[in-house]
C-alpha positions in Angstrom: -0.1 -47.2 -21.2 2.0 -46.1 -24.2 0.7 -43.4 -26.5 2.2 -43.0 -30.0 0.8 -41.2 -33.0 3.5 -42.2 -35.5 5.4 -45.3 -36.4 8.8 -43.9 -37.4 11.7 -44.7 -35.1 12.4 -41.1 -34.6 8.9 -40.2 -33.5 8.5 -43.4 -31.5 11.5 -42.5 -29.4 9.7 -39.4 -28.2 6.6 -41.2 -27.0 5.9 -41.2 -23.3 4.7 -43.9 -20.9 1.8 -42.5 -18.9 2.2 -43.1 -15.2 -1.6 -42.9 -14.7 -3.2 -46.2 -15.8 -6.7 -44.7 -15.9 -5.8 -41.4 -17.5 -9.1 -40.1 -16.1 -10.3 -36.7 -17.3 -11.8 -34.2 -15.0 -15.3 -35.3 -13.9 -16.9 -32.0 -14.8 -16.2 -28.4 -15.6 -14.1 -27.4 -12.5 -14.9 -24.1 -10.7 -11.3 -23.5 -9.7 -8.6 -22.1 -12.0 -5.3 -23.9 -12.7 -1.8 -22.6 -12.9 1.4 -24.2 -14.2 4.7 -23.0 -12.9 8.2 -24.1 -13.8 10.0 -24.3 -10.4 13.1 -26.0 -9.1 13.7 -28.0 -12.3 10.2 -29.2 -13.0 6.7 -28.0 -13.8 4.3 -27.7 -10.8 0.6 -27.6 -11.2 -1.6 -25.6 -8.8 -5.2 -24.7 -8.2 -6.2 -21.0 -7.9 -9.3 -19.9 -5.9 -10.1 -16.8 -7.8 -12.4 -15.5 -5.1 -9.7 -15.3 -2.4 -6.4 -15.8 -4.2 -5.5 -19.1 -2.4 -3.0 -21.1 -4.5 -2.7 -24.9 -3.7 -0.1 -27.2 -5.2 -1.7 -30.2 -6.8 1.2 -32.0 -8.5 4.9 -31.6 -8.7 5.7 -34.8 -10.8 3.9 -34.9 -14.1 6.1 -37.7 -15.4 8.0 -35.4 -17.8 11.1 -34.8 -15.6 12.6 -31.4 -16.1 10.4 -30.5 -19.1 8.9 -27.0 -19.0 5.2 -26.9 -19.7 3.4 -23.7 -20.6 0.3 -22.5 -22.6 -2.0 -24.8 -20.6 -5.7 -24.8 -21.5 -8.8 -26.7 -20.4 -10.7 -28.6 -23.1 -14.4 -28.7 -22.3 -15.0 -31.3 -25.0 -13.0 -34.1 -23.4 -12.4 -32.5 -19.9 -8.6 -32.8 -20.2 -6.0 -30.0 -19.8 -3.5 -29.5 -22.6 -0.2 -27.7 -22.7 2.9 -27.1 -24.7 6.1 -28.9 -23.9 8.8 -26.3 -24.5 11.6 -29.0 -24.4 10.1 -31.5 -26.8 8.1 -28.9 -28.9 5.1 -31.2 -28.5 1.6 -31.1 -27.2 0.9 -32.6 -23.8 -2.4 -34.0 -22.5 -3.0 -34.0 -18.7 -5.5 -36.1 -16.8 -7.2 -35.0 -13.6 -4.1 -35.9 -11.6 -1.9 -33.8 -13.9 -0.1 -36.9 -15.2 1.1 -36.2 -18.8 0.9 -37.9 -22.1 2.9 -36.5 -25.0 1.1 -35.9 -28.3 3.5 -35.2 -31.1 2.6 -32.8 -33.9 2.5 -34.1 -37.4 4.5 -31.0 -38.4 6.6 -30.1 -35.3 7.3 -26.3 -34.8 10.7 -24.8 -34.6 9.8 -22.5 -31.7 8.1 -23.0 -28.4 4.9 -21.2 -27.2 3.7 -20.0 -23.8 0.3 -18.5 -24.7 -2.6 -20.8 -25.4 -6.3 -21.7 -24.9 -8.9 -24.2 -26.3 -12.2 -23.6 -28.1 -14.4 -26.2 -29.9 -11.7 -28.9 -29.5 -9.0 -26.8 -31.1 -5.9 -25.7 -29.3 -4.9 -22.1 -30.2 -1.5 -20.8 -29.4 0.4 -17.5 -30.0 3.9 -16.1 -29.9 4.9 -12.5 -30.6 6.5 -12.0 -34.0 5.2 -15.4 -35.2 1.4 -14.9 -34.8 -1.6 -17.1 -34.1 -1.8 -20.9 -34.7 -4.1 -23.8 -33.9 -4.1 -27.6 -34.0 -7.1 -29.9 -34.0 -7.6 -32.1 -31.0 -10.3 -34.3 -32.6 -8.5 -37.6 -33.2 -10.9 -38.5 -36.0 -10.2 -35.3 -38.0 -7.8 -35.3 -41.0 -5.8 -32.5 -39.5 -5.5 -34.0 -36.0 -2.4 -32.6 -34.3 -1.4 -30.7 -37.4 -0.3 -27.1 -36.8 -2.1 -24.5 -38.9 -1.1 -20.9 -39.1 -3.8 -18.3 -39.2 -2.7 -16.1 -42.0 -2.9 -12.4 -41.4 -2.8 -12.7 -37.6 -1.4 -9.9 -35.5 2.1 -10.6 -34.4 3.0 -7.6 -32.4 1.0 -7.6 -29.1 3.0 -8.4 -26.0 0.8 -10.8 -24.1 1.7 -13.7 -21.8 -1.7 -15.5 -21.8 -5.1 -15.3 -23.4 -8.5 -16.9 -22.9 -11.7 -17.6 -24.9 -14.8 -15.7 -24.0 -17.6 -18.2 -22.9 -20.2 -16.9 -25.4 -18.9 -14.6 -28.1 -16.2 -17.0 -29.5 -13.4 -14.4 -29.4 -10.1 -14.5 -27.6 -9.2 -11.8 -25.0 -5.9 -10.8 -23.5 -4.4 -7.9 -21.5 -1.1 -6.5 -22.5 1.1 -6.0 -19.5 3.1 -3.0 -20.7 0.1 -0.9 -21.5 -2.9 -2.5 -19.7 -4.8 -2.6 -23.0 -7.5 -5.2 -23.5 -7.3 -6.9 -26.9 -10.0 -8.9 -28.6 -8.5 -11.4 -31.1 -10.7 -13.0 -33.8 -9.7 -16.7 -33.9 -10.7 -17.0 -37.5 -8.6 -14.1 -38.9 -6.1 -13.5 -36.0 -6.8 -9.8 -36.1 -6.3 -8.2 -32.7 -8.2 -5.1 -31.8 -7.5 -2.8 -28.8 -11.0 -2.5 -27.3 -10.4 -0.8 -24.0 -7.9 0.1 -21.3 -8.1 -1.8 -18.0 -6.1 0.7 -16.1 -3.7 -1.9 -14.7 -0.3 -2.6 -16.1 2.7 -4.9 -15.5 5.7 -3.0 -16.9 8.4 -5.1 -15.3 6.5 -8.4 -15.3 3.6 -9.9 -17.1 0.0 -10.9 -16.8 1.0 -14.6 -16.9 -2.4 -16.2 -16.5 -5.8 -15.3 -17.9 -9.2 -16.9 -17.0 -12.8 -16.4 -18.0 -15.9 -17.3 -15.9 -19.3 -18.2 -17.2 -20.6 -14.7 -16.8 -18.0 -13.2 -19.1 -15.6 -11.7 -16.5 -11.9 -11.9 -17.5 -9.4 -12.5 -14.7 -5.8 -11.8 -15.2 -3.0 -12.5 -12.7 0.1 -10.3 -12.4 3.2 -12.5 -11.9 5.4 -10.3 -9.8 3.0 -9.6 -6.9 0.2 -12.1 -7.4 -2.5 -9.5 -7.8 -5.6 -10.8 -9.6 -7.6 -8.3 -11.6 -11.1 -8.6 -13.1 -12.4 -6.8 -16.1 -16.0 -6.8 -17.2 -16.7 -8.4 -20.6 -20.2 -9.6 -19.7 -21.5 -7.6 -22.6 -19.0 -8.0 -25.5 -20.8 -5.3 -27.4 -20.3 -2.8 -24.7 -16.7 -3.1 -23.3 -15.7 -0.2 -21.2 -12.5 -1.6 -19.6 -14.0 -1.3 -16.1 -11.6 -3.4 -14.0 -11.0 -4.0 -10.3 -8.4 -5.5 -8.1 -10.3 -8.7 -7.3 -8.0 -10.9 -5.1 -4.5 -11.4 -3.9 -2.5 -14.5 -4.7 1.2 -15.3 -4.3 3.7 -14.1 -6.7 4.9 -16.5 -9.5 6.7 -16.6 -12.8 7.3 -19.0 -15.7 3.6 -19.8 -15.4 0.4 -20.0 -17.4 -3.3 -20.4 -16.6 -6.2 -22.7 -17.6 -9.8 -22.7 -16.6 -13.2 -24.1 -17.8 -14.9 -20.9 -18.9 -18.3 -22.4 -18.5 -18.0 -22.5 -14.7 -18.9 -19.7 -12.4 -16.4 -18.4 -9.9 -17.7 -19.6 -6.5 -16.5 -19.2 -3.0 -16.4 -21.9 -0.3 -15.3 -21.7 3.3 -15.2 -18.0 3.0 -15.9 -15.1 5.4 -17.8 -12.0 4.1 -18.9 -8.7 5.6 -22.5 -7.8 5.9 -22.7 -4.0 5.3 -25.1 -2.9 2.4 -23.7 -3.8 -1.0 -22.7 -0.3 -1.9 -19.8 -0.8 0.4 -18.6 -3.8 -1.7 -19.9 -6.8 0.2 -21.2 -9.6 -2.1 -19.0 -11.6 -4.5 -20.8 -10.1 -7.5 -19.5 -6.6 -6.7 -16.1 -7.8 -5.5 -17.0 -7.7 -1.9 -14.6 -8.0 1.0 -13.9 -11.6 1.8 -11.3 -14.0 3.3 -10.7 -17.7 2.9 -11.1 -19.1 6.4 -8.0 -20.6 8.0 -8.7 -21.5 11.6 -5.0 -21.5 12.4 -4.6 -17.9 11.0 -5.6 -14.5 12.3 -9.2 -13.7 13.0 -11.0 -10.8 14.7 -12.3 -12.0 18.1 -12.9 -15.7 18.6 -15.7 -16.5 16.1 -15.8 -16.7 12.3 -18.4 -18.2 10.0 -18.3 -19.6 6.5 -20.6 -18.4 3.7 -21.0 -19.0 0.0 -21.8 -15.3 -0.3 -22.5 -12.3 1.8 -25.8 -12.0 3.7 -26.5 -8.3 3.6 -27.8 -6.1 6.4 -30.5 -6.3 7.9 -30.3 -10.0 7.4 -26.5 -9.9 8.2 -24.7 -13.2 8.4 -26.5 -14.6 11.4 -28.4 -17.1 9.3 -26.3 -19.8 11.0 -27.0 -18.4 14.4 -23.4 -17.5 14.8 -22.8 -14.0 16.0 -19.3 -13.7 14.6 -18.9 -9.9 14.9 -17.0 -10.2 18.1 -13.6 -8.7 17.4 -14.3 -4.9 17.7 -15.5 -3.0 20.8 -16.2 0.8 20.6 -15.0 2.0 23.9 -16.0 5.6 23.4 -18.7 7.4 21.5 -17.9 8.7 18.0 -18.1 12.5 18.5 -17.4 14.9 15.7 -14.1 16.6 16.1 -13.0 14.6 19.1 -10.9 11.5 19.7 -12.3 8.0 20.2 -11.0 4.5 21.0 -11.8 1.1 19.7 -10.6 -2.2 21.1 -9.5 -4.9 18.5 -9.0 -8.4 19.7 -6.8 -10.5 17.4 -6.6 -14.3 17.8 -4.6 -17.0 16.0 -1.5 -16.7 13.9 2.1 -16.6 14.9 3.6 -13.2 13.9 2.0 -9.8 13.7 -0.9 -9.3 11.2 -2.1 -6.2 9.3 -5.1 -4.5 10.7 -7.2 -2.1 8.6 -10.3 -0.1 9.3 -12.7 2.1 7.3 -15.4 4.6 8.4 -18.0 6.1 6.1 -17.9 9.6 7.6 -19.9 11.3 4.9 -22.5 8.6 4.7 -22.3 8.2 0.9 -22.4 4.4 1.0 -18.7 3.7 0.3 -15.3 3.7 2.0 -13.5 5.5 -0.9 -13.2 9.0 0.4 -9.8 10.4 1.4 -10.2 10.4 5.2 -12.1 7.1 5.5 -9.2 4.6 5.6 -8.7 5.3 9.3 -6.5 2.4 10.4 -3.9 1.6 7.7 -1.6 -1.4 7.9 -1.4 -1.4 11.7 0.8 -4.4 12.6 -0.9 -6.1 15.6 -0.1 -9.4 17.3 -2.5 -12.0 18.8 -3.8 -9.9 21.7 -6.2 -7.2 22.7 -5.3 -3.7 21.4 -6.7 -0.3 22.2 -6.5 1.9 19.2 -7.2 5.6 19.0 -8.8 7.5 16.1 -10.0 11.1 15.5 -13.6 11.6 14.2 -13.4 14.4 11.6 -15.2 17.6 12.5 -16.8 17.3 9.1 -18.3 13.9 9.7 -22.0 13.8 9.2 -24.1 13.1 12.3 -26.2 10.0 12.3 -26.0 6.3 11.4 -23.4 4.9 9.1 -21.1 1.9 8.6 -17.5 0.8 9.5 -15.4 -2.1 8.2 -12.4 -3.9 9.8 -10.1 -6.4 8.2 -7.2 -8.5 9.6 -4.9 -10.6 7.5 -1.3 -11.5 6.6 -1.0 -9.2 3.6 -0.3 -5.5 3.7 -2.0 -2.8 1.7 -5.4 -4.5 1.4 -8.4 -2.5 0.3 -11.9 -2.3 1.7 -13.1 -4.8 -1.0 -11.7 -7.8 -2.8 -10.6 -11.2 -1.7 -7.6 -12.4 0.3 -6.5 -15.9 1.4 -6.3 -15.5 5.1 -8.0 -13.3 7.8 -11.4 -12.0 8.5 -13.7 -9.0 7.7 -16.2 -7.6 10.2 -18.7 -4.8 9.4 -20.3 -2.7 12.2 -23.1 -0.1 12.0 -22.1 3.0 13.9 -23.6 6.3 15.1 -21.8 9.6 14.9 -22.7 12.2 17.5 -22.5 16.0 17.1 -19.6 17.3 19.2 -20.2 21.0 18.4 -16.5 21.6 17.9 -14.5 24.1 15.9 -10.9 24.2 14.8 -8.3 27.0 15.0 -5.4 26.7 12.6 -2.0 28.2 12.8 -1.0 29.8 10.5 -4.1 28.7 8.4 -6.0 25.6 7.3 -4.2 25.7 3.9 -0.7 26.8 4.8 2.3 26.2 7.0 5.0 28.3 8.6 8.6 27.4 7.9 10.9 26.7 10.8 14.7 26.9 10.0 17.4 26.0 12.4 21.2 26.5 12.7 22.5 23.5 14.6 26.0 24.7 15.7 24.8 26.4 18.8 26.4 27.8 20.9 28.7 28.5 18.0 27.3 30.8 15.3 28.9 28.4 12.7 28.3 28.9 9.0 24.9 30.4 9.9 23.2 29.0 6.7 19.9 28.0 8.4 19.5 25.0 6.3 20.5 22.4 8.9 16.9 21.6 9.7 14.0 23.2 7.7 10.4 22.1 8.5 7.0 23.1 7.3 4.9 23.4 10.5 1.2 23.8 11.4 -0.8 23.6 14.7 -4.5 22.8 14.9 -6.5 23.4 18.1 -9.9 21.7 18.5 -12.2 24.0 20.5 -15.4 23.2 22.4 -17.0 25.7 24.8 -14.0 28.0 24.6 -11.7 25.2 25.7 -9.0 23.4 23.8 -9.5 19.6 23.9 -6.8 18.5 21.4 -3.7 19.9 19.7 -2.6 18.5 16.4 1.0 19.1 15.2 1.5 18.7 11.5 4.5 19.2 9.3 7.1 18.0 6.8 10.8 17.9 6.6 12.0 20.1 3.7 15.8 20.5 4.0 18.5 18.8 6.1 21.9 20.3 5.6 23.6 19.2 8.8 26.4 16.8 9.3 25.3 16.6 12.9 22.5 14.3 14.1 19.4 16.1 15.2 16.0 15.3 16.6 12.8 17.4 16.4 10.3 18.0 19.2 7.6 20.4 20.4 7.4 21.7 24.0 3.8 22.5 25.1 4.8 25.2 27.7 2.4 25.2 30.7 0.4 22.1 29.6 1.1 19.3 32.1 2.3 16.0 30.8 -0.1 14.3 33.1 -3.0 16.1 31.3 -2.3 14.3 28.0 -4.6 11.3 27.3 -2.0 8.8 26.3 -4.6 6.2 25.3 -5.9 8.5 22.6 -2.5 9.8 21.4 -2.1 9.2 17.7 1.0 9.5 15.4 1.2 9.2 11.6 4.3 9.4 9.5 3.7 9.8 5.7 0.0 9.3 6.5 0.6 5.9 8.0 -0.2 5.2 11.7 2.8 4.5 13.9 3.3 3.3 17.5 3.1 6.0 20.1 5.7 4.6 22.5 8.2 7.3 23.5 6.3 10.1 21.6 5.2 11.8 24.9 8.6 12.2 26.4 9.1 10.8 29.9 10.8 12.8 32.7 9.1 16.1 31.8 6.8 18.3 33.8 5.2 19.9 30.8 4.2 17.8 27.8 7.0 17.4 25.2 6.2 15.6 22.0 9.1 13.9 20.2 8.5 13.9 16.4 11.8 12.2 15.7 14.9 11.5 17.8 17.0 11.3 14.6 15.9 13.1 11.5 18.6 11.5 9.4 16.6 8.3 9.4 13.6 10.2 7.9 15.0 10.5 4.4 17.1 8.8 1.8 20.1 10.9 0.8 21.9 10.8 -2.6 24.9 12.8 -1.6 27.4 14.1 0.9 27.1 13.6 4.6 23.4 12.5 4.5 22.3 15.9 3.3 18.8 16.5 2.0 17.9 19.1 -0.6 20.6 21.6 0.3 23.2 21.3 -2.5 22.9 21.0 -6.2 24.0 17.4 -6.0 21.4 16.7 -3.3 18.4 18.1 -5.1 17.4 14.7 -6.7 16.0 13.4 -3.4 12.5 12.1 -3.8 11.8 10.8 -0.3 9.3 12.7 1.9 8.8 12.8 5.6 5.5 14.2 6.8 4.2 13.9 10.3 1.0 14.4 12.3 0.6 14.0 16.0 -2.8 14.3 17.7 -2.5 15.2 21.3 -5.8 15.0 23.2 -6.1 16.4 26.7 -7.8 14.7 29.7 -9.1 18.1 31.0 -9.6 20.7 28.3 -7.6 23.9 28.7 -9.1 27.4 28.5 -8.1 29.2 25.3 -6.7 32.1 27.4 -4.3 29.6 29.2 -2.9 28.1 26.0 0.8 28.8 25.1 1.4 31.3 22.3 1.8 30.0 18.8 3.7 28.3 17.3 4.1 26.6 20.7 7.8 25.8 21.3 9.3 23.6 18.5 13.0 22.8 18.9 15.7 20.6 17.7 18.0 18.5 20.0 21.1 16.4 19.8 20.7 12.7 19.0 22.2 10.4 21.6 25.7 9.0 21.1 26.8 11.3 18.3 29.5 13.9 18.4 29.0 17.6 17.7 31.1 20.8 18.2 34.7 20.0 19.0 34.6 22.0 22.3 32.1 19.6 23.8 34.9 17.0 23.9 32.6 14.0 23.9 29.3 12.9 22.4 26.5 15.0 23.6 22.9 14.1 23.0 19.4 14.9 24.2 20.5 17.6 26.7 21.5 19.9 23.9 18.4 21.9 22.7 18.1 24.7 20.2 14.9 26.7 20.4 13.4 29.8 18.8 14.7 32.9 20.4 13.7 33.7 24.0 11.8 30.5 24.5 12.6 28.2 27.4 14.4 24.8 27.3 12.6 21.7 28.7 13.3 19.8 31.9 15.7 17.6 30.1 17.6 20.4 28.3 20.9 21.6 29.8 21.4 25.3 30.7 25.1 24.8 31.0 25.7 25.9 27.5 24.1 29.3 27.8 26.7 32.1 27.6 29.3 29.9 25.9 31.1 30.8 22.7 28.8 33.0 20.6 25.7 32.6 22.8 24.6 35.6 24.8 21.6 34.1 26.6 20.3 35.6 29.9 17.4 33.3 30.9 14.6 33.5 31.4 14.0 36.6 29.3 16.7 36.1 26.7 17.7 32.8 25.2 19.4 31.6 22.0 20.7 34.9 20.8 24.1 36.3 20.0 25.5 39.5 21.3 24.2 41.0 18.0 20.7 39.7 18.9 20.9 37.1 16.1 19.0 33.8 16.7 19.7 30.1 16.0 16.2 29.5 14.8 13.7 31.5 12.8 10.0 31.2 11.9 9.0 32.4 8.4 5.3 33.0 7.9 4.9 31.0 4.7 6.2 28.0 2.7 7.7 30.0 -0.2 10.9 30.7 1.6 14.0 28.9 0.2 16.9 28.0 2.5 20.4 29.3 1.7 22.8 26.9 0.0 25.2 24.9 2.1 27.7 27.2 4.0 26.0 30.4 2.7 25.3 32.8 5.6 21.7 33.7 5.7 22.5 37.4 5.7 24.3 36.9 2.4 21.4 35.0 0.9 18.8 37.4 2.4 20.5 40.8 2.8 17.6 42.3 4.8 17.6 39.5 7.5 20.0 41.2 9.9 18.1 44.5 9.8 14.8 42.7 10.5 16.3 40.9 13.5 18.2 43.9 15.0 15.1 46.1 14.7 13.1 43.6 16.7 11.0 42.7 13.7 9.9 46.3 13.0 11.9 46.9 9.9 12.2 44.9 6.7 9.2 42.7 7.7 9.3 40.9 4.4 13.0 40.2 4.3 12.3 36.6 3.1 10.8 37.9 -0.1 14.1 39.5 -1.3 16.7 36.8 -1.7 19.9 36.6 -3.8 18.6 33.9 -6.0 21.9 32.2 -6.9 22.6 31.7 -3.1 19.4 29.8 -2.2 18.1 26.3 -2.7 16.1 26.0 -5.9 
């Protein structure tokens, strides 16, 4: 079929032969959204499941070759989709198979457009600096396909798509740079900033906008595929309340179209079943996953729902007990460690596992300590995972939620294309525990090391500087767990060093390795190798190479020790939870701060006199503390060291140490190659007096000689 609107030779030459003989419109108002995307030299057309973010390609050959189509919009009058051909500067009409028919304007524009939508059989389109226009799609109208500019329209807002509200007749759009929600009057073109959504797209754009029949506006961010939803159900009371609604795939050179009279529905979707305050039903942006039986699920069963069936009805209306992926292998006791078993099936690579616990029983998973399992990468297998029940957790019944999927950084609510969500009621039991903090619950001590031992070296004590805290969990006058917490503050060493803690007198065999937990920068990490093998006492390895813990901007991988190195923004915090099989009497515990030390990283050279690379066997401890089974005593008494084990270790003949503990976090390390006694003149007097004199030596620095 050939469609031409004009008889001149020039215009006839731009007419297009439709490849679809029937040119059938959509049968009804579709519930899915649509997305056009220019990709690999042609425009592709896709459906978007707004409830889960699944994007499915529908058509890659619209009959227009390499033409780029944008500003697509659904016309509820004739059930066709229209768009703007940026190559021909013409309107294009798409049937239900996304086959195109070109409709030439009576007054073709000089510019292309990529923002558009349709209302009352009129196609509205916008471009920054040009303003708002429309053309009539009624073929019986005198102004059919004539472009009309709306005089006085706002020309300055930076938007990549807009959409008509289903009931109030206005256009709405979210500006990517600011996140502002604009209402545009289609009669006057006046744009009004009505609210802030709280979401921005500064290096990208919100390239697709969609309304549903309830009045929710959905906007898709191109660079990461995030779909956000803002509430305009009451146009007279717009607050800007917005949520991350679903996760789609990233895209660009795109635009969106949808029938605004259709509700957003979910099909073949898995939901949780906790009470709705936790975010469970679709109406409140509940946790949900599109079911893909070839992808990851929890356990072996999963059921499909149109919406969540809330507890106590749960989702067993189909007689399918699909909460089969999580087993609680221990009781949840306040202040103590517990273990759950997660069974993952399906998929090919590792998936992301997340878990939340409502410890304070306030009906949500939003509190700081409630995202307990964060982006654990698990393969298709059975996994035992440890957790610590906070001592402050409320005793009684509450809820937990677990999600598996192929996308990282998911939240406790919202939709995702693959995976499963399972909710479990849980009971928290009183453990009658208390905690002892060293130095205090709100502070750390500072550990500073000089790493040239057994040489005195430059003695600047900025080679490794760490904030450090120890927490002991106590029940019935016995210690059941030790937590080691800290953060790397300075690294001024050209040598490669690791950091570890020796638990003197606590047997390695008494550590419950199944419940051992490690977090770096608040993210759980594998525990393999953390409890060092080959030791009689327990030795916990925080890092075997601290140079991998930060990003340096200068020198020999220095970190915050020189003026040129002070722009580093990376952080490295750590927390290791060490539960014991048999609790240890408080009186039998090693003295604080335990025995933290640095050691040589394997296969890296150090002092010239060693002659060859020396690694783990080289340990540097606080003065008079012992080395571990894997440390070598061969270096005692060499060069500047005057050790006489077991009573005297890591001291010079002048009694000076290679490691110090400072009782607060206010201390600043000396600048590179600045002797600590030059930066802190009272230091030597404090050391040589055995700590009796100049007790607060660290409060009196020479300011231009310390890191600031």
